[in-house]
C-alpha positions in Angstrom: 0.0 0.0 0.0 2.9 2.4 0.9 4.6 1.8 -2.5 1.3 2.4 -4.3 1.0 5.8 -2.5 4.6 6.7 -3.3 4.2 5.8 -7.0 0.9 7.7 -7.4 2.1 10.9 -5.6 5.5 10.9 -7.3 4.0 10.5 -10.8 1.8 13.5 -10.2 4.7 15.6 -8.9 7.0 14.4 -11.8 4.4 15.4 -14.5 3.7 18.7 -12.7 7.4 19.5 -12.6 7.8 18.7 -16.3 5.0 21.0 -17.4 5.3 23.9 -15.0 8.9 23.6 -13.9 10.4 23.2 -17.4 8.1 23.6 -20.4 5.9 26.5 -19.2 8.3 27.9 -16.6 9.3 31.0 -18.5 6.0 31.3 -20.4 3.9 31.6 -17.2 6.5 33.7 -15.5 6.1 32.1 -12.0 9.7 31.7 -10.9 9.1 29.7 -7.7 7.9 26.5 -9.2 11.2 24.7 -8.5 11.1 25.8 -4.9 7.5 24.6 -4.5 8.3 21.3 -6.1 11.4 20.9 -3.9 9.3 21.6 -0.8 6.6 19.2 -1.9 9.1 16.4 -2.7 11.0 17.0 0.6 7.8 16.9 2.7 6.7 13.8 0.9 10.1 12.2 1.5 10.0 13.1 5.3 6.4 11.8 5.5 7.4 8.5 4.0 10.5 8.2 6.2 8.6 8.8 9.4 6.4 5.8 8.5 9.5 3.7 7.9 10.3 1.7 11.0 14.1 1.8 10.7 14.5 5.3 9.3 17.2 4.1 7.0 18.6 7.2 5.3 21.0 7.0 2.4 24.5 7.6 3.8 25.5 9.8 0.8 22.4 11.9 1.4 23.2 12.4 5.0 26.7 13.3 4.1 25.5 15.9 1.5 23.1 17.4 4.1 26.1 17.6 6.5 28.2 19.3 3.9 25.6 22.0 3.3 25.1 22.4 7.0 28.9 23.0 7.3 28.9 25.5 4.5 25.9 27.4 6.0 27.7 27.8 9.3 31.0 28.6 7.6 29.2 31.3 5.5 27.7 32.9 8.6 31.0 32.7 10.4 33.0 34.6 7.6 30.0 36.8 6.8 29.8 36.0 3.1 26.5 37.8 3.0 23.4 38.6 5.1 21.8 35.6 6.8 18.8 36.0 4.5 21.0 35.9 1.4 22.9 32.9 2.7 19.7 31.0 3.5 18.2 31.9 0.1 21.3 30.6 -1.7 21.3 27.5 0.4 17.8 26.6 -0.8 18.8 27.2 -4.4 22.1 25.2 -4.2 20.4 22.2 -2.5 17.6 21.8 -5.0 19.3 19.4 -7.4 20.7 17.3 -4.6 17.4 17.1 -2.9 15.8 16.1 -6.2 18.2 13.3 -6.7 18.6 11.8 -3.3 14.9 12.0 -2.3 13.7 10.2 -5.4 16.6 7.7 -5.3 15.7 6.7 -1.7 11.9 6.7 -2.3 12.4 4.4 -5.2 9.2 5.2 -7.0 7.9 3.1 -9.9 6.3 4.5 -13.0 3.8 1.9 -14.3 3.5 1.4 -18.0 0.3 3.4 -18.1 2.0 6.3 -16.3 5.0 6.1 -18.7 2.6 6.2 -21.6 0.9 9.3 -20.2 4.3 11.0 -19.7 5.3 10.1 -23.2 2.1 11.4 -24.6 2.4 14.7 -22.7 6.0 15.1 -23.9 5.0 14.5 -27.5 2.0 16.8 -27.2 4.1 19.7 -26.1 6.7 18.9 -28.8 4.0 19.1 -31.5 1.8 21.9 -30.4 4.3 24.2 -28.6 8.0 23.5 -29.3 7.7 22.7 -33.0 5.7 25.8 -33.9 8.1 28.0 -31.9 11.1 26.5 -33.6 9.7 26.9 -37.1 8.5 30.5 -36.4 12.1 31.4 -35.3 13.2 31.0 -38.9 11.2 34.2 -39.8 10.8 35.8 -36.4 13.9 35.5 -34.1 12.2 37.2 -31.1 9.7 34.3 -30.8 12.0 32.8 -28.2 11.9 36.0 -26.1 8.1 36.2 -26.4 7.4 32.6 -25.5 10.4 31.4 -23.4 12.4 34.5 -22.6 15.6 33.1 -24.2 16.7 30.5 -26.8 18.6 28.7 -23.9 15.3 27.6 -22.3 14.0 26.4 -25.7 17.0 24.1 -26.0 16.5 22.8 -22.5 12.8 22.1 -23.0 13.5 20.2 -26.2 16.2 18.2 -24.4 14.0 17.3 -21.5 11.0 16.3 -23.7 13.3 14.1 -25.8 14.8 12.4 -22.7 11.3 11.8 -21.4 10.4 10.1 -24.7 13.5 7.9 -24.6 12.9 6.9 -21.0 9.3 5.9 -21.7 10.1 4.1 -24.9 10.9 0.4 -25.5 14.4 1.6 -26.5 14.2 -0.1 -29.9 16.3 1.1 -32.9 13.2 3.1 -34.1 12.7 4.7 -30.6 16.4 5.8 -30.6 15.9 7.4 -34.1 12.7 9.1 -33.0 14.6 10.5 -29.9 17.2 12.0 -32.2 14.5 13.5 -34.4 12.8 15.0 -31.4 16.1 16.3 -30.1 17.1 17.8 -33.4 14.4 20.5 -33.0 16.7 22.1 -30.4 19.1 23.2 -33.3 16.7 26.1 -33.8 18.0 27.6 -30.5 21.4 28.3 -32.1 23.3 27.5 -28.9 26.8 25.9 -29.4 26.4 23.9 -26.2 23.2 22.3 -27.6 25.1 21.3 -30.7 27.7 19.7 -28.5 25.0 17.7 -26.6 23.4 16.7 -29.9 26.7 15.4 -31.1 27.0 13.2 -27.9 23.5 12.0 -28.3 23.9 11.3 -32.1 27.0 9.2 -31.6 25.6 7.4 -28.5 22.3 6.4 -30.2 24.0 5.3 -33.4 27.0 3.5 -32.1 26.9 3.0 -28.3 23.2 2.6 -27.4 23.7 -1.1 -26.4 26.5 -0.9 -23.8 26.6 -4.7 -23.4 28.0 -5.0 -26.9 30.5 -2.2 -26.5 34.2 -3.2 -26.9 37.1 -0.8 -26.7 38.6 -1.8 -30.1 40.1 0.3 -32.8 36.8 1.0 -34.5 35.1 2.3 -31.3 38.2 4.2 -30.3 38.0 6.1 -33.7 34.3 6.8 -33.1 35.0 8.1 -29.6 37.8 10.4 -30.9 35.5 11.5 -33.7 32.7 12.3 -31.2 35.0 14.3 -29.0 36.4 16.0 -32.1 32.9 17.1 -33.3 32.0 18.3 -29.8 35.2 20.3 -29.5 34.7 21.7 -33.0 31.2 23.0 -32.5 32.0 24.4 -29.0 35.5 25.6 -29.6 34.7 29.3 -29.7 33.1 29.1 -26.2 35.9 26.8 -24.9 38.6 29.2 -26.1 36.7 32.3 -24.9 35.8 31.3 -21.4 38.5 28.7 -20.4 41.6 30.2 -22.1 41.1 33.9 -22.9 39.3 34.6 -19.6 42.0 33.0 -17.6 44.7 34.8 -19.6 43.0 38.1 -19.1 42.2 39.0 -22.7 40.5 42.4 -22.7 38.7 42.0 -26.0 35.3 41.2 -24.7 31.9 41.5 -26.2 29.5 43.5 -24.0 26.8 40.7 -24.2 29.1 38.2 -22.6 31.4 40.4 -20.5 29.7 39.4 -17.2 30.3 35.7 -17.8 33.8 36.4 -19.0 34.8 38.4 -15.9 33.3 35.8 -13.6 35.5 33.1 -15.2 38.5 35.4 -15.0 37.9 36.2 -11.3 37.1 32.6 -10.4 40.7 31.4 -9.9 41.5 34.4 -7.7 38.6 33.7 -5.4 39.6 30.0 -5.1 43.2 31.1 -4.2 42.2 33.9 -1.7 39.5 31.8 0.1 41.3 28.4 0.1 40.1 25.7 0.8 36.4 26.3 1.6 35.7 29.2 -0.7 34.0 32.6 -0.3 30.8 31.2 1.2 27.1 31.0 0.2 25.6 34.0 -1.7 29.0 35.6 -2.3 29.9 34.9 -6.0 28.2 34.2 -9.4 24.8 33.2 -8.0 21.4 34.8 -8.0 21.5 35.4 -4.3 24.9 37.1 -4.5 23.2 39.7 -6.8 19.9 40.0 -5.1 21.6 40.5 -1.7 24.5 42.2 -3.3 27.8 40.6 -2.2 30.7 42.8 -1.1 33.0 40.4 -3.0 32.3 42.1 -6.3 33.6 45.4 -4.8 36.6 43.6 -3.2 37.7 42.4 -6.6 36.8 45.6 -8.4 34.2 44.0 -10.7 31.1 45.8 -9.3 31.3 48.3 -12.2 31.0 45.6 -14.9 27.8 45.6 -17.0 25.6 42.8 -15.7 27.4 42.4 -12.4 27.0 45.9 -11.0 24.7 46.5 -8.0 22.4 48.6 -10.2 22.2 46.0 -12.9 23.2 42.4 -12.0 21.0 40.4 -14.4 23.9 38.4 -15.7 25.5 37.6 -12.3 24.2 34.0 -12.3 24.6 33.5 -16.1 26.9 30.5 -15.6 27.4 27.7 -13.1 31.1 26.7 -12.8 32.4 30.0 -11.5 29.8 29.8 -8.6 31.8 26.8 -7.3 34.2 29.4 -6.0 31.7 29.8 -3.1 32.6 26.3 -2.0 36.4 26.5 -2.7 38.7 23.7 -3.8 37.2 21.4 -1.2 33.7 22.0 -2.6 34.8 21.4 -6.2 36.3 18.0 -5.2 33.0 17.2 -3.4 31.0 18.3 -6.5 33.0 15.9 -8.7 32.7 13.1 -6.2 28.9 13.5 -6.4 29.0 12.7 -10.1 31.5 9.9 -9.5 29.0 8.5 -7.0 26.2 8.5 -9.5 28.2 7.1 -12.4 29.8 4.4 -10.2 26.4 3.3 -8.8 24.9 3.3 -12.4 27.8 1.2 -13.6 27.6 -1.3 -10.7 23.9 -1.8 -11.2 24.4 -2.1 -14.9 26.8 -4.9 -14.5 24.0 -6.8 -12.7 21.0 -5.7 -14.8 22.4 -5.0 -18.2 19.9 -2.2 -18.4 21.5 -0.2 -21.2 18.5 2.1 -21.5 18.8 3.5 -18.0 22.6 3.6 -18.0 22.8 5.5 -21.3 20.1 8.0 -20.3 22.1 8.7 -17.1 25.2 9.2 -19.1 23.4 11.6 -21.4 22.0 13.6 -18.4 25.5 13.9 -16.9 26.8 15.1 -20.3 24.0 17.5 -20.7 24.5 19.1 -17.3 28.3 19.1 -17.7 28.0 21.1 -20.9 25.2 23.4 -19.6 27.4 24.4 -16.6 29.8 26.2 -18.9 27.5 29.0 -19.8 24.3 28.5 -17.8 23.2 27.7 -14.3 20.9 24.9 -15.5 22.0 22.5 -12.7 20.3 24.8 -10.1 17.8 26.5 -12.3 15.1 25.6 -14.9 15.3 22.0 -16.0 18.0 21.0 -13.5 15.6 20.0 -10.8 13.6 17.8 -13.2 16.5 16.0 -14.8 17.9 15.3 -11.3 14.6 13.8 -10.4 14.8 11.7 -13.5 18.4 10.6 -12.6 17.1 9.5 -9.2 14.2 7.6 -10.8 16.5 5.9 -13.3 19.1 4.9 -10.7 16.4 3.7 -8.3 15.0 1.5 -11.0 18.4 0.0 -11.7 18.9 -0.6 -8.0 15.5 -2.3 -7.6 16.2 -4.6 -10.5 19.7 -5.4 -9.3 18.6 -6.3 -5.8 15.4 -8.1 -6.7 16.9 -10.3 -9.4 14.7 -8.8 -12.0 17.5 -8.8 -14.6 17.3 -8.1 -18.3 
């Protein structure tokens, strides 16, 4: 009975988050959907745990909560911002971790009928919303601004819808081709990072979709090198701009990207000056650091930069990786270990279940968020919460099959 309740409630929350936390997030303009979904998921999680006799919390989840508790106290101690700003940033930074760990521990199951509904909703939005917007953009570029505020969010929505379809499909050759067709719509957004993700998806679906048949031979090595080469080629301008020119201090900067450029350039300095635990919550390259304006920008003389200034700080959270300076070298290591934890678990479960579908989708999600983090804060913003819920759902399914003997 408890499992039926979990499955029913989670499926409703999952579908609600897809529609209002991703697809219509910018269209409606209600910016607190993620926070409401996080609260709903957490309260649901606590309610289930209270009815569990042994209260068996995931150790990695407890460790993550402990890490955030430490950084909260550390931030208050060094005065990284006001307590309100610190708490506000804490909620935002915790969202993706809460999404993953709560779902992973709840281990919900989406029945075939619920998967069918999810797939139908995804396809419906693709046909009646995303496709018309994409086609219209060929003759009216501002359609993205009108409907989704920015082309970035269009690419994210297309990616999420496509992943939902792949998850709910039978994972046949036809399904994988349909996934690529659905995903190809995102090319209209014109973002280099989307091209990079599409390149990963294309090579994966065509050559590495069935991991059980993968062998590291000469042919596959050439394909992997080709995939990395295509990714690097389509994203080289961004890679060169943010990871080389910014660090080298190149002063030739376009006004539209100057905020992001300066944040990347200042990032190593903050890591060095606030070694090893960083500058603290709500202090650098996050929404809260702008809303509750951080003194760090004045300290480093970047409070006069367009998009980072106190009067106009709309681009202060326009990327994710520089914000890791808040957590320092120690936090960066922990961030990487989080992804190692997910990938290691997925690989261990895969070895028992041979569930290529779930394993490949997890790899695609990790790749998607890794690429997004270069020039967007997707991990902690629109789309991030949902895909982390999906990651928890996929990993929970693999775990269930691995421990119950329901092997493929």
